[in-house]
Biopython code that builds the backbone (N, CA, C, O; Angstrom):
import numpy as np
from Bio.PDB.StructureBuilder import StructureBuilder

atoms = [
    (1, "MET", "N", (-22.737, -16.183, -8.080)),
    (1, "MET", "CA", (-22.100, -16.359, -6.799)),
    (1, "MET", "C", (-22.391, -15.157, -5.947)),
    (1, "MET", "O", (-22.319, -14.033, -6.443)),
    (2, "MET", "N", (-22.728, -15.344, -4.646)),
    (2, "MET", "CA", (-23.059, -14.288, -3.773)),
    (2, "MET", "C", (-21.798, -13.612, -3.224)),
    (2, "MET", "O", (-20.903, -14.311, -2.749)),
    (3, "GLN", "N", (-21.698, -12.315, -3.272)),
    (3, "GLN", "CA", (-20.605, -11.596, -2.761)),
    (3, "GLN", "C", (-20.780, -11.220, -1.318)),
    (3, "GLN", "O", (-21.921, -11.134, -0.863)),
    (4, "LEU", "N", (-19.764, -10.997, -0.593)),
    (4, "LEU", "CA", (-19.798, -10.734, 0.827)),
    (4, "LEU", "C", (-20.473, -9.487, 1.127)),
    (4, "LEU", "O", (-21.130, -9.393, 2.163)),
    (5, "ASN", "N", (-20.367, -8.485, 0.282)),
    (5, "ASN", "CA", (-20.995, -7.171, 0.534)),
    (5, "ASN", "C", (-22.465, -7.149, 0.164)),
    (5, "ASN", "O", (-23.143, -6.155, 0.422)),
    (6, "SER", "N", (-22.974, -8.207, -0.431)),
    (6, "SER", "CA", (-24.400, -8.247, -0.845)),
    (6, "SER", "C", (-25.189, -9.037, 0.159)),
    (6, "SER", "O", (-26.367, -9.300, -0.083)),
    (7, "LEU", "N", (-24.594, -9.445, 1.309)),
    (7, "LEU", "CA", (-25.334, -10.166, 2.323)),
    (7, "LEU", "C", (-26.352, -9.248, 3.059)),
    (7, "LEU", "O", (-26.045, -8.095, 3.364)),
    (8, "THR", "N", (-27.493, -9.749, 3.318)),
    (8, "THR", "CA", (-28.538, -8.962, 4.004)),
    (8, "THR", "C", (-28.294, -9.062, 5.515)),
    (8, "THR", "O", (-27.497, -9.877, 5.979)),
    (9, "LYS", "N", (-28.993, -8.219, 6.260)),
    (9, "LYS", "CA", (-28.845, -8.236, 7.675)),
    (9, "LYS", "C", (-29.305, -9.609, 8.242)),
    (9, "LYS", "O", (-28.712, -10.123, 9.191)),
    (10, "GLU", "N", (-30.315, -10.160, 7.675)),
    (10, "GLU", "CA", (-30.864, -11.452, 8.172)),
    (10, "GLU", "C", (-29.888, -12.572, 7.967)),
    (10, "GLU", "O", (-29.733, -13.441, 8.826)),
    (11, "GLN", "N", (-29.231, -12.557, 6.832)),
    (11, "GLN", "CA", (-28.186, -13.548, 6.534)),
    (11, "GLN", "C", (-26.968, -13.410, 7.438)),
    (11, "GLN", "O", (-26.390, -14.414, 7.852)),
    (12, "LEU", "N", (-26.597, -12.257, 7.728)),
    (12, "LEU", "CA", (-25.485, -12.029, 8.659)),
    (12, "LEU", "C", (-25.804, -12.409, 10.094)),
    (12, "LEU", "O", (-24.933, -12.827, 10.857)),
    (13, "THR", "N", (-27.112, -12.248, 10.452)),
    (13, "THR", "CA", (-27.588, -12.649, 11.791)),
    (13, "THR", "C", (-27.523, -14.230, 11.801)),
    (13, "THR", "O", (-27.065, -14.820, 12.780)),
    (14, "GLU", "N", (-27.968, -14.864, 10.746)),
    (14, "GLU", "CA", (-27.976, -16.319, 10.773)),
    (14, "GLU", "C", (-26.538, -16.880, 10.769)),
    (14, "GLU", "O", (-26.299, -17.902, 11.412)),
    (15, "LEU", "N", (-25.553, -16.240, 10.055)),
    (15, "LEU", "CA", (-24.255, -16.655, 10.084)),
    (15, "LEU", "C", (-23.608, -16.480, 11.491)),
    (15, "LEU", "O", (-22.794, -17.294, 11.927)),
    (16, "ALA", "N", (-23.999, -15.415, 12.152)),
    (16, "ALA", "CA", (-23.479, -15.177, 13.530)),
    (16, "ALA", "C", (-24.028, -16.249, 14.443)),
    (16, "ALA", "O", (-23.304, -16.702, 15.329)),
    (17, "LEU", "N", (-25.230, -16.668, 14.282)),
    (17, "LEU", "CA", (-25.896, -17.733, 15.133)),
    (17, "LEU", "C", (-25.144, -18.992, 14.883)),
    (17, "LEU", "O", (-24.822, -19.677, 15.854)),
    (18, "VAL", "N", (-24.834, -19.363, 13.676)),
    (18, "VAL", "CA", (-24.135, -20.564, 13.363)),
    (18, "VAL", "C", (-22.768, -20.546, 13.986)),
    (18, "VAL", "O", (-22.358, -21.524, 14.611)),
    (19, "LEU", "N", (-22.030, -19.417, 13.824)),
    (19, "LEU", "CA", (-20.670, -19.417, 14.368)),
    (19, "LEU", "C", (-20.750, -19.435, 15.870)),
    (19, "LEU", "O", (-19.908, -20.072, 16.503)),
    (20, "ARG", "N", (-21.703, -18.779, 16.474)),
    (20, "ARG", "CA", (-21.804, -18.784, 17.909)),
    (20, "ARG", "C", (-22.177, -20.144, 18.476)),
    (20, "ARG", "O", (-21.710, -20.503, 19.557)),
    (21, "SER", "N", (-23.002, -20.906, 17.779)),
    (21, "SER", "CA", (-23.364, -22.254, 18.276)),
    (21, "SER", "C", (-22.251, -23.322, 18.109)),
    (21, "SER", "O", (-22.325, -24.405, 18.689)),
    (22, "GLN", "N", (-21.217, -22.984, 17.299)),
    (22, "GLN", "CA", (-20.127, -23.856, 17.080)),
    (22, "GLN", "C", (-19.017, -23.702, 18.099)),
    (22, "GLN", "O", (-17.962, -24.320, 17.949)),
    (23, "ARG", "N", (-19.215, -22.914, 19.109)),
    (23, "ARG", "CA", (-18.174, -22.753, 20.116)),
    (23, "ARG", "C", (-17.751, -23.953, 20.872)),
    (23, "ARG", "O", (-16.580, -24.195, 21.164)),
    (24, "HIS", "N", (-18.835, -24.737, 21.193)),
    (24, "HIS", "CA", (-18.639, -25.963, 22.002)),
    (24, "HIS", "C", (-18.063, -27.066, 21.174)),
    (24, "HIS", "O", (-17.303, -27.881, 21.697)),
    (25, "ARG", "N", (-18.391, -27.138, 19.880)),
    (25, "ARG", "CA", (-17.952, -28.223, 18.959)),
    (25, "ARG", "C", (-17.455, -27.572, 17.711)),
    (25, "ARG", "O", (-18.188, -27.504, 16.724)),
    (26, "PRO", "N", (-16.165, -27.059, 17.707)),
    (26, "PRO", "CA", (-15.753, -26.403, 16.488)),
    (26, "PRO", "C", (-15.199, -27.260, 15.406)),
    (26, "PRO", "O", (-14.979, -26.776, 14.296)),
    (27, "LEU", "N", (-14.950, -28.578, 15.690)),
    (27, "LEU", "CA", (-14.318, -29.409, 14.716)),
    (27, "LEU", "C", (-15.115, -29.609, 13.408)),
    (27, "LEU", "O", (-14.493, -29.586, 12.346)),
    (28, "PRO", "N", (-16.422, -29.799, 13.414)),
    (28, "PRO", "CA", (-17.177, -29.938, 12.212)),
    (28, "PRO", "C", (-17.125, -28.727, 11.334)),
    (28, "PRO", "O", (-17.023, -28.850, 10.113)),
    (29, "LEU", "N", (-17.194, -27.520, 11.941)),
    (29, "LEU", "CA", (-17.052, -26.315, 11.226)),
    (29, "LEU", "C", (-15.654, -26.097, 10.567)),
    (29, "LEU", "O", (-15.524, -25.665, 9.422)),
    (30, "LEU", "N", (-14.645, -26.426, 11.374)),
    (30, "LEU", "CA", (-13.303, -26.338, 10.798)),
    (30, "LEU", "C", (-13.061, -27.321, 9.720)),
    (30, "LEU", "O", (-12.382, -26.961, 8.758)),
    (31, "LEU", "N", (-13.541, -28.529, 9.770)),
    (31, "LEU", "CA", (-13.422, -29.461, 8.647)),
    (31, "LEU", "C", (-14.193, -28.961, 7.463)),
    (31, "LEU", "O", (-13.682, -29.101, 6.352)),
    (32, "PHE", "N", (-15.315, -28.418, 7.573)),
    (32, "PHE", "CA", (-16.131, -27.881, 6.458)),
    (32, "PHE", "C", (-15.368, -26.767, 5.776)),
    (32, "PHE", "O", (-15.278, -26.721, 4.549)),
    (33, "LEU", "N", (-14.803, -25.841, 6.602)),
    (33, "LEU", "CA", (-14.088, -24.759, 6.104)),
    (33, "LEU", "C", (-12.780, -25.168, 5.311)),
    (33, "LEU", "O", (-12.402, -24.581, 4.297)),
    (34, "ALA", "N", (-12.150, -26.215, 5.877)),
    (34, "ALA", "CA", (-10.986, -26.784, 5.231)),
    (34, "ALA", "C", (-11.314, -27.353, 3.860)),
    (34, "ALA", "O", (-10.593, -27.109, 2.893)),
    (35, "LEU", "N", (-12.405, -28.113, 3.777)),
    (35, "LEU", "CA", (-12.763, -28.675, 2.550)),
    (35, "LEU", "C", (-13.225, -27.584, 1.519)),
    (35, "LEU", "O", (-12.989, -27.687, 0.315)),
    (36, "CYS", "N", (-13.860, -26.595, 2.048)),
    (36, "CYS", "CA", (-14.200, -25.490, 1.092)),
    (36, "CYS", "C", (-12.953, -24.776, 0.584)),
    (36, "CYS", "O", (-12.891, -24.357, -0.572)),
    (37, "PHE", "N", (-11.933, -24.641, 1.486)),
    (37, "PHE", "CA", (-10.696, -23.980, 1.053)),
    (37, "PHE", "C", (-10.070, -24.925, 0.018)),
    (37, "PHE", "O", (-9.473, -24.440, -0.944)),
    (38, "ASN", "N", (-10.181, -26.258, 0.173)),
    (38, "ASN", "CA", (-9.599, -27.164, -0.793)),
    (38, "ASN", "C", (-10.267, -26.974, -2.202)),
    (38, "ASN", "O", (-9.618, -27.226, -3.218)),
    (39, "LEU", "N", (-11.439, -26.572, -2.257)),
    (39, "LEU", "CA", (-12.142, -26.250, -3.560)),
    (39, "LEU", "C", (-11.402, -25.101, -4.283)),
    (39, "LEU", "O", (-11.371, -25.030, -5.512)),
    (40, "VAL", "N", (-10.827, -24.234, -3.491)),
    (40, "VAL", "CA", (-10.025, -23.137, -4.127)),
    (40, "VAL", "C", (-8.554, -23.603, -4.380)),
    (40, "VAL", "O", (-7.933, -23.195, -5.361)),
    (41, "LEU", "N", (-8.039, -24.424, -3.518)),
    (41, "LEU", "CA", (-6.652, -24.774, -3.591)),
    (41, "LEU", "C", (-6.443, -25.845, -4.717)),
    (41, "LEU", "O", (-5.442, -25.764, -5.429)),
    (42, "ALA", "N", (-7.318, -26.800, -4.888)),
    (42, "ALA", "CA", (-7.107, -27.858, -5.901)),
    (42, "ALA", "C", (-7.061, -27.358, -7.294)),
    (42, "ALA", "O", (-6.242, -27.888, -8.045)),
    (43, "PRO", "N", (-7.853, -26.378, -7.766)),
    (43, "PRO", "CA", (-7.611, -25.884, -9.130)),
    (43, "PRO", "C", (-6.332, -25.171, -9.331)),
    (43, "PRO", "O", (-5.798, -25.167, -10.440)),
    (44, "ALA", "N", (-5.789, -24.536, -8.259)),
    (44, "ALA", "CA", (-4.502, -23.846, -8.264)),
    (44, "ALA", "C", (-3.432, -24.857, -8.428)),
    (44, "ALA", "O", (-2.471, -24.653, -9.170)),
    (45, "VAL", "N", (-3.591, -25.964, -7.731)),
    (45, "VAL", "CA", (-2.541, -27.119, -7.853)),
    (45, "VAL", "C", (-2.653, -27.652, -9.334)),
    (45, "VAL", "O", (-1.641, -27.881, -9.998)),
    (46, "LEU", "N", (-3.788, -27.819, -9.765)),
    (46, "LEU", "CA", (-3.955, -28.417, -11.143)),
    (46, "LEU", "C", (-3.418, -27.415, -12.164)),
    (46, "LEU", "O", (-2.797, -27.845, -13.136)),
    (47, "ALA", "N", (-3.617, -26.136, -12.005)),
    (47, "ALA", "CA", (-3.050, -25.137, -12.947)),
    (47, "ALA", "C", (-1.534, -25.044, -12.794)),
    (47, "ALA", "O", (-0.863, -24.766, -13.787)),
    (48, "ALA", "N", (-0.966, -25.255, -11.639)),
    (48, "ALA", "CA", (0.471, -25.136, -11.423)),
    (48, "ALA", "C", (1.184, -26.303, -12.081)),
    (48, "ALA", "O", (2.323, -26.171, -12.529)),
    (49, "THR", "N", (0.478, -27.503, -12.142)),
    (49, "THR", "CA", (1.166, -28.628, -12.754)),
    (49, "THR", "C", (1.018, -28.674, -14.298)),
    (49, "THR", "O", (1.595, -29.534, -14.964)),
    (50, "GLY", "N", (0.290, -27.800, -14.799)),
    (50, "GLY", "CA", (0.131, -27.730, -16.211)),
    (50, "GLY", "C", (-0.783, -28.869, -16.770)),
    (50, "GLY", "O", (-0.705, -29.212, -17.950)),
    (51, "GLY", "N", (-1.592, -29.405, -15.944)),
    (51, "GLY", "CA", (-2.534, -30.428, -16.411)),
    (51, "GLY", "C", (-1.973, -31.802, -16.452)),
    (51, "GLY", "O", (-2.639, -32.703, -16.960)),
    (52, "THR", "N", (-0.757, -32.034, -15.938)),
    (52, "THR", "CA", (-0.125, -33.325, -15.960)),
    (52, "THR", "C", (-0.575, -34.250, -14.874)),
    (52, "THR", "O", (-0.389, -35.466, -14.922)),
    (53, "VAL", "N", (-1.210, -33.592, -13.835)),
    (53, "VAL", "CA", (-1.818, -34.281, -12.737)),
    (53, "VAL", "C", (-3.282, -34.406, -12.908)),
    (53, "VAL", "O", (-3.906, -33.456, -13.379)),
    (54, "SER", "N", (-3.900, -35.529, -12.554)),
    (54, "SER", "CA", (-5.336, -35.642, -12.712)),
    (54, "SER", "C", (-6.078, -34.834, -11.677)),
    (54, "SER", "O", (-5.487, -34.446, -10.669)),
    (55, "ARG", "N", (-7.336, -34.571, -11.886)),
    (55, "ARG", "CA", (-8.109, -33.775, -10.983)),
    (55, "ARG", "C", (-8.192, -34.444, -9.590)),
    (55, "ARG", "O", (-8.106, -33.740, -8.584)),
    (56, "LEU", "N", (-8.349, -35.722, -9.509)),
    (56, "LEU", "CA", (-8.408, -36.427, -8.238)),
    (56, "LEU", "C", (-7.088, -36.276, -7.533)),
    (56, "LEU", "O", (-7.081, -36.054, -6.322)),
    (57, "ASN", "N", (-5.997, -36.379, -8.201)),
    (57, "ASN", "CA", (-4.705, -36.240, -7.528)),
    (57, "ASN", "C", (-4.486, -34.752, -7.027)),
    (57, "ASN", "O", (-3.860, -34.526, -5.992)),
    (58, "ALA", "N", (-5.007, -33.794, -7.777)),
    (58, "ALA", "CA", (-4.923, -32.395, -7.404)),
    (58, "ALA", "C", (-5.623, -32.154, -6.075)),
    (58, "ALA", "O", (-5.092, -31.469, -5.201)),
    (59, "TYR", "N", (-6.873, -32.748, -5.920)),
    (59, "TYR", "CA", (-7.607, -32.607, -4.722)),
    (59, "TYR", "C", (-6.895, -33.362, -3.615)),
    (59, "TYR", "O", (-6.889, -32.878, -2.484)),
    (60, "ALA", "N", (-6.319, -34.470, -3.857)),
    (60, "ALA", "CA", (-5.541, -35.226, -2.839)),
    (60, "ALA", "C", (-4.345, -34.420, -2.354)),
    (60, "ALA", "O", (-4.072, -34.372, -1.154)),
    (61, "ILE", "N", (-3.623, -33.779, -3.290)),
    (61, "ILE", "CA", (-2.500, -32.957, -2.938)),
    (61, "ILE", "C", (-2.906, -31.775, -2.150)),
    (61, "ILE", "O", (-2.177, -31.359, -1.249)),
    (62, "GLY", "N", (-4.109, -31.172, -2.462)),
    (62, "GLY", "CA", (-4.610, -30.059, -1.680)),
    (62, "GLY", "C", (-4.936, -30.421, -0.232)),
    (62, "GLY", "O", (-4.642, -29.690, 0.713)),
    (63, "ILE", "N", (-5.580, -31.628, -0.114)),
    (63, "ILE", "CA", (-5.946, -32.027, 1.256)),
    (63, "ILE", "C", (-4.639, -32.386, 1.991)),
    (63, "ILE", "O", (-4.495, -32.060, 3.169)),
    (64, "LEU", "N", (-3.707, -33.037, 1.330)),
    (64, "LEU", "CA", (-2.398, -33.335, 1.997)),
    (64, "LEU", "C", (-1.741, -32.112, 2.470)),
    (64, "LEU", "O", (-1.220, -32.095, 3.586)),
    (65, "GLY", "N", (-1.729, -31.036, 1.660)),
    (65, "GLY", "CA", (-1.150, -29.813, 2.065)),
    (65, "GLY", "C", (-1.854, -29.195, 3.195)),
    (65, "GLY", "O", (-1.189, -28.645, 4.072)),
    (66, "LEU", "N", (-3.106, -29.230, 3.259)),
    (66, "LEU", "CA", (-3.901, -28.640, 4.407)),
    (66, "LEU", "C", (-3.627, -29.443, 5.650)),
    (66, "LEU", "O", (-3.457, -28.848, 6.714)),
    (67, "VAL", "N", (-3.574, -30.752, 5.586)),
    (67, "VAL", "CA", (-3.237, -31.630, 6.792)),
    (67, "VAL", "C", (-1.844, -31.301, 7.255)),
    (67, "VAL", "O", (-1.628, -31.170, 8.459)),
    (68, "THR", "N", (-0.855, -31.156, 6.334)),
    (68, "THR", "CA", (0.502, -30.804, 6.747)),
    (68, "THR", "C", (0.627, -29.502, 7.486)),
    (68, "THR", "O", (1.315, -29.383, 8.500)),
    (69, "VAL", "N", (-0.080, -28.510, 6.926)),
    (69, "VAL", "CA", (-0.030, -27.205, 7.592)),
    (69, "VAL", "C", (-0.675, -27.256, 8.939)),
    (69, "VAL", "O", (-0.173, -26.675, 9.902)),
    (70, "GLY", "N", (-1.864, -27.996, 9.025)),
    (70, "GLY", "CA", (-2.487, -28.179, 10.353)),
    (70, "GLY", "C", (-1.590, -28.775, 11.364)),
    (70, "GLY", "O", (-1.465, -28.285, 12.486)),
    (71, "LEU", "N", (-0.943, -29.869, 10.953)),
    (71, "LEU", "CA", (-0.060, -30.600, 11.864)),
    (71, "LEU", "C", (1.134, -29.703, 12.293)),
    (71, "LEU", "O", (1.566, -29.774, 13.444)),
    (72, "ALA", "N", (1.647, -28.893, 11.411)),
    (72, "ALA", "CA", (2.684, -28.014, 11.726)),
    (72, "ALA", "C", (2.260, -26.966, 12.729)),
    (72, "ALA", "O", (2.999, -26.694, 13.675)),
    (73, "ILE", "N", (1.113, -26.377, 12.558)),
    (73, "ILE", "CA", (0.549, -25.483, 13.522)),
    (73, "ILE", "C", (0.310, -26.118, 14.900)),
    (73, "ILE", "O", (0.669, -25.561, 15.937)),
    (74, "TYR", "N", (-0.303, -27.291, 14.866)),
    (74, "TYR", "CA", (-0.517, -27.991, 16.109)),
    (74, "TYR", "C", (0.796, -28.305, 16.868)),
    (74, "TYR", "O", (0.861, -28.100, 18.080)),
    (75, "LEU", "N", (1.833, -28.795, 16.174)),
    (75, "LEU", "CA", (3.107, -29.101, 16.762)),
    (75, "LEU", "C", (3.818, -27.854, 17.309)),
    (75, "LEU", "O", (4.456, -27.892, 18.361)),
    (76, "MET", "N", (3.688, -26.775, 16.579)),
    (76, "MET", "CA", (4.235, -25.533, 17.121)),
    (76, "MET", "C", (3.562, -25.081, 18.322)),
    (76, "MET", "O", (4.218, -24.579, 19.234)),
    (77, "THR", "N", (2.250, -25.224, 18.398)),
    (77, "THR", "CA", (1.507, -24.800, 19.574)),
    (77, "THR", "C", (1.867, -25.678, 20.731)),
    (77, "THR", "O", (1.979, -25.184, 21.853)),
    (78, "VAL", "N", (2.057, -26.984, 20.512)),
    (78, "VAL", "CA", (2.392, -27.880, 21.603)),
    (78, "VAL", "C", (3.844, -27.588, 22.048)),
    (78, "VAL", "O", (4.124, -27.731, 23.238)),
    (79, "MET", "N", (4.727, -27.210, 21.215)),
    (79, "MET", "CA", (6.085, -26.908, 21.626)),
    (79, "MET", "C", (6.155, -25.509, 22.359)),
    (79, "MET", "O", (6.962, -25.344, 23.274)),
    (80, "LEU", "N", (5.352, -24.565, 21.971)),
    (80, "LEU", "CA", (5.486, -23.251, 22.571)),
    (80, "LEU", "C", (4.564, -23.085, 23.776)),
    (80, "LEU", "O", (4.790, -22.176, 24.575)),
    (81, "GLN", "N", (3.530, -23.924, 23.947)),
    (81, "GLN", "CA", (2.645, -23.877, 25.062)),
    (81, "GLN", "C", (2.447, -25.280, 25.646)),
    (81, "GLN", "O", (1.346, -25.828, 25.590)),
    (82, "PRO", "N", (3.544, -25.875, 26.222)),
    (82, "PRO", "CA", (3.359, -27.267, 26.666)),
    (82, "PRO", "C", (2.415, -27.403, 27.936)),
    (82, "PRO", "O", (1.833, -28.464, 28.161)),
    (83, "GLN", "N", (2.287, -26.303, 28.749)),
    (83, "GLN", "CA", (1.435, -26.422, 29.889)),
    (83, "GLN", "C", (-0.046, -26.633, 29.588)),
    (83, "GLN", "O", (-0.806, -27.120, 30.426)),
    (84, "ARG", "N", (-0.437, -26.253, 28.371)),
    (84, "ARG", "CA", (-1.827, -26.411, 28.014)),
    (84, "ARG", "C", (-2.185, -27.840, 27.728)),
    (84, "ARG", "O", (-3.347, -28.238, 27.804)),
    (85, "PHE", "N", (-1.143, -28.628, 27.389)),
    (85, "PHE", "CA", (-1.435, -30.044, 27.045)),
    (85, "PHE", "C", (-0.822, -30.964, 28.117)),
    (85, "PHE", "O", (-0.946, -32.185, 28.026)),
]
sb = StructureBuilder()
sb.init_structure("model")
sb.init_model(0)
sb.init_chain("A")
sb.init_seg("    ")
for serial, (resi, resn, name, xyz) in enumerate(atoms, 1):
    if name == "N":
        sb.init_residue(resn, " ", resi, " ")
    sb.init_atom(name, np.array(xyz, "f"), 0.0, 1.0, " ", f" {name:<3s}", serial, name[0])
structure = sb.get_structure()
């Protein structure tokens, strides 16, 4: 697995270009990052349950948790900055 400090200058430049091009349409990048974060979150859920939950259910619980946190952040933003919406 590649570590962050072993990235070359060219790879960092490409990453910056991808992130810069996503300013106009950030939703696909955000969804991709959320699914990647779920790859880290689901094994933690599976380990926390002691193996009593199947792997599919662990991934579903991870996605449900991410959606819940996302909705909570969105609702807090709407409540604190109503003039934007």
